C-alpha positions in Angstrom: -4.6 -10.6 -16.9 -4.0 -7.9 -14.3 -1.0 -8.6 -12.0 -0.1 -6.6 -8.9 3.4 -6.6 -7.4 4.5 -4.9 -4.2 8.1 -4.0 -3.2 9.9 -1.8 -0.7 9.3 -3.7 2.6 12.1 -4.4 5.1 13.4 -3.9 8.6 13.5 -0.5 10.1 13.9 1.0 13.5 11.1 2.8 15.2 10.8 6.4 14.0 12.2 5.4 10.6 10.7 5.5 7.2 9.9 3.2 4.3 8.3 3.6 0.9 6.2 0.8 -0.5 5.6 0.5 -4.2 2.9 -1.3 -6.1 3.2 -1.9 -9.8 0.2 -3.0 -11.9 0.8 -4.8 -15.1 -1.8 -3.4 -17.4 -1.9 -0.8 -20.1 -1.1 2.7 -18.9 -4.4 3.8 -20.5 -6.2 1.5 -18.1 -4.3 2.0 -14.8 -6.0 5.4 -14.3 -9.4 3.9 -13.9 -8.5 1.6 -11.1 -9.1 2.3 -7.5 -6.2 1.1 -5.4 -5.1 0.7 -1.8 -3.1 -1.0 0.9 -4.1 -3.5 3.5 -1.9 -5.0 6.2 -2.1 -8.1 8.4 -0.1 -8.6 11.5 0.4 -12.0 13.1 -2.8 -13.2 14.8 -4.8 -10.2 13.6 -7.3 -9.6 10.9 -6.3 -7.9 7.7 -7.1 -4.1 7.9 -7.4 -1.4 5.4 -4.5 1.1 5.8 -5.1 3.5 3.0 -6.9 3.8 -0.3 -6.9 6.1 -3.3 -9.6 6.3 -5.9 -9.0 6.8 -9.6 -9.9 10.4 -9.1 -7.2 10.8 -6.4 -9.4 10.8 -3.3 -7.6 9.3 -0.4 -8.6 7.6 2.8 -6.6 6.4 5.8 -7.2 4.4 8.9 -6.9 6.6 12.0 -3.8 4.9 13.3 -1.7 6.1 10.3 -3.1 9.5 9.7 -0.4 12.1 9.7 2.3 9.5 9.3 1.5 7.6 6.0 0.8 9.1 2.6 -0.7 7.2 -0.3 -0.1 8.4 -3.9 -0.2 7.2 -7.4 1.7 7.9 -10.6 -0.6 6.9 -13.5 2.2 7.4 -16.1 4.2 4.6 -14.3 1.3 2.3 -13.4 2.5 2.6 -9.8 1.1 3.4 -6.4 3.1 4.3 -3.4 2.8 4.3 0.4 5.2 6.6 2.1 5.4 5.5 5.7 7.1 7.9 8.2 7.5 7.8 12.0 7.1 4.0 11.9 6.1 2.2 15.1 6.5 -1.4 16.2 2.7 -1.8 15.8 3.0 -1.1 12.1 4.8 -4.4 11.7 2.8 -6.5 9.3 2.6 -7.9 5.8 1.4 -5.1 3.5 -0.8 -6.0 0.6 -1.6 -3.9 -2.4 -4.8 -4.2 -4.4 -6.2 -2.8 -7.6 -9.9 -2.7 -8.2 -12.3 -2.0 -11.0 -15.0 -4.6 -11.4 -13.1 -7.0 -9.1 -10.2 -6.8 -6.8 -6.8 -8.1 -7.6 -4.2 -8.6 -4.8 -0.5 -8.7 -4.7 1.6 -11.3 -2.8 2.5 -8.9 0.0 5.6 -7.4 1.4 6.9 -7.7 5.0 7.4 -4.6 7.1 9.1 -5.0 10.4 9.6 -2.1 12.8 12.0 -2.8 15.7 11.7 -0.9 19.0 
């Protein structure tokens, strides 16, 4: 069974950086065929797609993070990353990783808090 585990969240001041990691517990021969991404959900708001990366490496970002966040993957480590720079208080949310092939598997989420 595929499992997804996020890490790297925390408290940071505005303008700071964090790097989120997402490890997928499957064979390294299978990880490369999964599309992956990050969603976030702030209190009282709907969950929104932040960034995604296909199995071919094509990336997509929500407008509000373009130029500040970078999504990447290391297929040899079954890991996906979200490098977040120039963080703003409005980036505060629980960040969820997903892995998708025929169905989507979600992680438990990691809290990111940006103080002003």
